[in-house]
C-alpha positions in Angstrom: 90.1 84.3 90.7 90.5 85.9 87.3 89.6 89.2 88.8 92.4 88.9 91.3 94.8 87.9 88.6 93.8 91.0 86.6 94.4 93.2 89.7 97.8 91.7 90.1 98.8 92.3 86.5 97.5 95.9 86.7 99.5 96.4 89.9 102.6 95.1 88.2 102.0 97.5 85.4 101.7 100.4 87.8 105.2 99.8 89.0 106.5 100.9 85.6 104.7 104.2 85.3 107.2 106.7 84.0 109.5 104.1 82.3 110.7 105.4 78.9 109.0 104.4 75.6 111.4 103.2 73.0 110.0 102.0 69.7 110.9 98.3 69.1 112.2 98.0 72.6 113.8 94.6 73.3 111.6 92.1 75.1 111.9 91.3 78.9 113.7 94.5 79.8 112.2 96.9 82.4 114.2 100.0 81.7 112.4 100.7 78.4 109.2 99.4 76.7 107.2 99.8 73.6 103.5 99.1 73.9 103.6 95.4 73.2 106.8 94.7 75.1 105.2 96.3 78.2 102.1 94.2 77.9 104.2 91.0 77.2 106.3 91.7 80.3 103.6 92.4 82.8 101.6 89.3 81.8 104.8 87.2 81.8 105.5 88.1 85.4 102.3 86.3 86.2 103.0 83.2 84.1 101.1 84.2 81.0 103.1 84.1 77.8 102.0 86.5 75.1 103.6 87.0 71.6 106.0 90.0 71.1 104.1 92.4 68.9 100.6 93.9 69.1 99.4 92.2 65.9 100.4 88.8 67.3 98.9 89.6 70.7 95.6 90.5 69.1 95.2 86.8 68.2 95.5 85.7 71.9 92.5 85.0 74.1 89.0 85.7 72.9 87.4 88.7 71.3 85.1 90.9 73.4 83.2 94.0 72.5 84.1 97.4 73.8 80.9 97.3 76.0 82.0 94.0 77.5 85.6 95.0 78.5 86.7 94.4 82.1 89.9 95.0 84.0 92.8 93.0 82.5 91.5 93.0 78.9 93.8 94.1 76.1 92.7 96.9 73.8 94.0 97.2 70.3 94.1 100.4 68.2 95.1 101.5 64.8 97.6 104.2 64.1 98.0 106.9 61.4 100.3 104.6 59.4 98.1 101.5 59.7 94.5 102.8 59.5 94.1 102.0 55.8 95.3 98.4 56.2 93.0 95.3 56.6 92.5 92.7 59.3 95.1 92.6 62.1 97.5 94.6 59.9 95.4 97.6 61.0 96.7 97.2 64.6 99.6 99.3 65.7 99.0 99.7 69.4 98.0 97.7 72.5 96.9 98.8 76.0 95.7 97.2 79.2 92.2 98.1 80.4 92.4 99.1 84.1 88.7 100.0 84.7 86.7 103.2 85.0 87.3 104.1 81.3 91.1 104.1 81.6 94.0 102.2 80.2 97.6 101.6 81.1 100.1 101.7 78.2 103.0 103.4 76.6 103.0 105.0 73.1 105.2 108.0 72.8 108.6 109.0 74.1 107.2 112.0 75.9 104.4 110.0 77.6 106.4 107.0 78.8 104.3 104.3 80.6 101.2 106.2 81.6 97.4 106.0 82.4 95.1 107.5 79.8 91.4 108.1 79.6 89.8 106.2 76.8 88.3 109.3 75.1 86.7 109.9 71.7 90.1 110.1 70.1 91.1 106.6 71.3 87.6 105.2 70.6 87.9 106.4 67.0 91.1 104.3 66.7 89.8 101.3 68.5 90.0 98.0 66.5 89.3 95.2 69.0 89.5 94.0 72.6 90.7 90.6 73.7 90.2 88.8 77.0 93.3 86.8 78.0 92.3 86.0 81.5 
């Protein structure tokens, strides 16, 4: 059942590929997203309420290792401005794991909502994964 829910959440996310990234986008809008408003919205469509920002979202669910991730898990990353901070203050980005080493997210105006390979660059910024489902 959780596998089906993960697929439904991922499919909802796919509908927004190409939607513009706007830093600090307001919640519950579908014409613009930042990383955490995107995650919040696609989970909310399926009755799962998550907090608004990535640091708060990193407290939801249970922690899993990068080797244990499965579709529907949230991946949290640090950013250039946050990498020297401690604890959840390090977190500056969230993405949805969609399987096969890929994630669905939005993080730059030029990239919009997109699918990205989790490559060495992203792994070097990885902070934690959380299982919500």
